[in-house]
C-alpha positions in Angstrom: 83.3 79.5 94.9 82.1 80.5 98.4 78.4 78.8 99.3 75.4 79.8 100.6 76.7 81.2 103.5 78.5 84.0 101.8 75.0 85.3 100.0 75.4 89.4 99.9 71.7 89.7 101.1 72.6 88.2 104.4 75.3 90.6 105.4 73.1 94.2 105.5 70.3 94.3 107.7 66.9 95.7 106.1 66.8 97.9 109.5 70.3 99.2 109.0 69.5 100.4 105.6 66.6 102.6 107.1 68.8 104.1 109.3 71.1 105.1 106.9 69.1 106.2 104.6 68.8 109.5 105.2 72.7 110.2 105.4 75.6 110.5 102.9 79.1 109.4 103.5 81.1 112.4 102.1 84.8 113.6 102.5 85.4 116.7 104.5 88.3 118.1 102.4 88.1 118.5 98.5 89.3 115.2 96.9 90.0 113.9 93.5 88.2 111.5 91.3 87.9 109.7 87.9 84.3 109.2 87.1 81.5 111.3 87.0 79.5 111.6 90.5 78.5 113.9 93.4 81.8 115.2 94.7 83.3 118.0 93.2 87.3 118.0 91.9 89.8 120.6 92.7 90.5 120.7 89.3 88.2 123.3 87.5 88.4 124.2 84.6 90.8 121.4 83.0 88.8 118.3 82.0 85.0 119.9 81.6 83.6 118.0 78.6 80.2 116.8 79.3 79.7 113.6 81.0 76.0 113.2 82.2 72.6 114.4 83.2 71.1 114.5 86.9 68.6 115.7 88.4 68.4 119.2 89.9 68.4 119.2 93.8 68.4 122.8 95.8 71.7 123.9 96.2 72.7 123.2 92.7 74.5 125.8 90.6 71.6 127.3 88.3 73.9 127.7 85.3 74.0 124.1 84.9 70.8 123.8 84.1 69.9 122.4 80.5 67.0 124.0 79.7 66.4 121.9 76.5 65.8 118.9 78.7 63.7 120.8 80.7 61.7 122.0 77.5 61.3 118.2 76.6 60.5 116.7 80.1 59.2 119.4 82.1 61.9 118.1 84.6 65.1 120.0 85.9 68.4 118.5 85.0 71.7 119.9 85.5 74.9 118.9 83.4 77.8 117.2 84.8 81.3 117.5 83.3 84.0 115.4 84.0 85.8 117.5 87.0 82.5 116.5 89.0 84.2 113.6 89.8 83.3 110.4 92.6 84.6 109.9 95.8 87.2 107.2 95.8 86.9 105.3 99.3 89.0 102.5 100.4 87.3 100.6 103.2 90.3 98.9 105.5 89.3 96.0 107.5 91.7 94.0 110.3 91.8 90.5 110.3 94.4 90.2 112.9 93.7 87.2 115.8 92.5 89.7 117.9 89.5 90.6 115.6 88.3 86.5 116.7 87.2 87.6 120.1 83.5 87.7 121.1 81.0 86.9 123.7 78.0 87.0 122.1 76.0 84.2 119.8 76.1 84.7 116.2 73.2 87.2 115.2 70.0 85.2 113.6 69.9 85.3 109.5 73.7 86.7 109.6 75.7 85.0 107.0 79.1 84.4 108.6 82.7 84.9 108.5 85.7 82.5 108.9 85.9 83.4 112.2 82.3 83.0 113.6 82.1 79.6 111.5 85.2 78.4 113.7 84.3 79.7 116.5 80.7 79.8 117.0 80.3 83.4 118.3 79.7 87.0 116.8 83.5 88.2 116.8 84.4 91.5 116.1 85.6 90.8 112.9 81.9 89.9 111.8 81.0 93.4 113.6 83.6 95.0 111.1 82.1 93.1 108.5 78.8 94.1 109.0 80.2 97.9 109.0 82.1 97.4 106.3 79.5 96.4 103.9 76.8 98.8 105.1 79.4 101.8 104.3 80.1 100.3 101.2 76.7 100.2 100.3 76.0 103.5 100.8 79.2 104.6 99.2 78.3 102.7 95.8 74.7 104.2 96.0 76.4 107.7 95.9 78.1 105.9 92.9 81.4 106.3 94.6 84.2 103.9 93.6 84.8 101.7 96.7 87.6 99.5 97.6 88.5 97.0 100.3 91.7 96.2 101.9 91.6 93.0 104.3 95.0 93.7 106.6 97.1 92.4 109.7 100.8 92.4 109.4 100.6 93.1 106.2 97.9 94.0 103.5 96.1 90.1 103.1 93.7 90.9 100.8 92.4 94.1 98.0 89.7 94.3 96.0 90.2 97.1 93.7 88.2 100.5 93.6 85.2 100.1 91.5 81.7 101.3 91.1 80.1 98.8 89.4 77.0 96.7 90.2 78.9 93.8 91.2 81.1 95.1 93.3 79.1 95.1 96.9 79.1 91.5 96.3 83.0 90.8 95.7 83.5 92.9 98.9 81.0 90.5 101.0 82.1 87.6 99.2 86.2 88.5 100.2 85.2 89.3 103.7 83.0 86.6 104.7 85.3 84.1 103.6 88.8 85.6 104.5 90.7 83.6 107.7 91.1 86.1 110.8 95.0 85.6 112.4 98.3 86.8 112.7 99.6 90.1 114.7 98.8 93.5 113.9 100.9 95.9 112.4 99.1 99.2 111.0 102.7 101.3 110.3 103.4 98.5 107.9 100.1 98.4 106.4 99.6 102.0 106.0 103.1 102.2 104.0 101.6 99.6 101.6 98.4 101.1 101.1 99.4 104.9 100.7 101.8 103.0 98.1 98.8 102.0 96.0 96.8 105.0 96.3 97.9 107.9 94.7 94.9 110.0 94.1 93.5 111.5 97.4 90.8 109.6 99.1 88.6 108.8 102.0 89.9 105.5 104.1 87.4 103.7 106.9 90.1 102.0 109.1 87.7 99.4 110.8 89.9 97.7 113.7 90.2 97.4 117.4 93.5 99.0 117.1 95.1 96.7 119.7 98.6 98.0 118.4 100.9 100.6 120.0 99.4 104.1 120.2 102.6 105.7 118.7 103.0 103.2 115.7 98.9 104.2 115.4 99.9 108.2 116.0 102.7 107.8 113.3 100.5 105.8 110.7 97.5 108.4 111.1 100.4 111.4 110.6 101.3 109.6 107.1 97.6 109.5 106.1 97.5 113.3 106.8 100.7 114.2 105.5 98.7 112.8 102.1 95.5 114.9 103.1 93.6 111.9 103.2 90.5 112.0 105.0 90.4 109.1 107.5 87.3 107.7 109.6 88.2 105.6 112.2 85.6 102.8 113.5 86.9 100.9 116.6 84.7 97.7 117.5 84.9 96.4 120.7 83.3 93.4 122.6 81.3 94.5 125.8 83.2 92.1 128.0 86.7 94.1 126.6 85.4 97.4 128.0 83.8 96.0 131.2 86.0 92.8 132.0 83.6 91.5 134.8 84.9 88.1 134.9 83.8 87.1 138.0 86.2 83.5 138.5 90.3 82.8 138.0 90.8 81.2 134.5 93.1 80.6 131.8 93.2 83.4 129.4 95.6 83.3 126.3 96.3 86.0 123.9 95.4 86.1 120.4 98.1 87.2 118.5 101.0 85.6 120.1 100.9 86.5 123.8 101.0 83.0 125.2 98.4 81.7 128.1 98.1 82.4 131.7 95.8 81.7 134.6 95.0 84.7 136.4 92.4 86.1 138.9 90.5 88.8 136.7 89.2 90.2 140.1 92.6 91.3 141.3 93.1 92.6 137.7 90.2 94.3 136.6 90.9 97.9 137.9 94.3 97.9 136.5 93.2 96.5 133.3 89.8 99.1 132.6 92.3 101.9 133.2 94.4 100.5 130.7 91.9 100.0 128.2 90.0 103.4 128.9 93.5 105.4 128.6 94.1 103.4 125.0 90.7 103.5 123.6 91.1 107.6 124.8 94.3 108.0 123.6 93.2 106.7 120.0 90.1 109.0 119.7 92.2 112.2 120.8 95.3 111.1 118.3 92.2 110.8 115.6 90.6 114.2 116.3 93.9 116.0 116.9 94.1 114.9 113.1 90.9 116.2 111.9 89.7 112.7 111.5 86.3 111.1 113.0 86.4 108.4 115.7 83.7 106.0 116.5 83.8 103.3 119.2 81.2 100.5 118.5 80.1 97.7 121.0 79.9 94.7 119.1 76.7 93.8 121.1 74.7 96.4 119.7 73.1 97.0 116.1 75.6 99.1 113.6 73.0 101.0 112.2 72.7 103.5 115.2 76.7 104.0 115.7 77.2 104.6 112.3 74.2 107.1 111.8 75.3 109.1 114.7 79.2 109.4 112.9 77.6 110.1 109.7 75.0 113.1 111.1 78.1 114.3 113.1 80.0 114.4 109.3 77.3 115.8 107.6 76.9 119.0 110.2 80.5 119.4 110.2 80.6 119.8 106.5 77.3 122.0 106.1 79.1 124.3 108.8 82.2 124.3 106.8 80.2 125.7 103.5 78.6 128.5 105.2 82.0 129.8 106.6 
């Protein structure tokens, strides 16, 4: 069993909770589900037996108000039926070797991951873990089912979808103890995941996306073909985007590319051009499929970036409802 380093309370900063509190993580499209929650199923009139009450909020259909409950309690409650179902959210976290990279000291009071314990720095995988546990917490608070996929060249670990009280701790434990190694193969992972998820869902993919752009495009096309909603979150270390190393030094590819001594000043312009083109290509590809994309700086906290993303998604959904 994991030790004190895996305590769930060390993986979600209070300020992140405050920053995310005004938002919901909702799907842009109609989704399927199996439990009573806050998202409406496409299967109207199929399974309509009563499931539970929940408190009325502005915008709810008045025909579902339970006046008997109002007479007893003087509070407005609506009846929920089985067609009002939860959203299934699958958080996919990249644990390939490139995610071990980092140039920032480990953050204070952070519970740690296998990557940061081994290398003594705040890695992209640590940042991804912070993102994943924040997203999972938000979705579980909405009574949605959340699952976890840790991947590299294939699915390395899965936490089955659940909305149970212990689910968040299961997700934290899996991420905090999993090794970060191997190469990336998003195309293969996508085939494996879609073979296991038969209902439409929201996928949150957290990765540095250091993979072939055509392979990424092909993977996203398969998600789109199956009519899933996808959010792509790309945590990158600040040094990866600036490459302002000043002196010749040995550089090692973390996914088997080898070790070479180079003068970074001679390569900086070409490197930055290639990096910007790759990042812009991922963003353009994602948005071309109607998916959301956000790049995150691992030297900054996750709350503001996630809040920006959620605000944008919520605004889109509100506009779609009006049209």
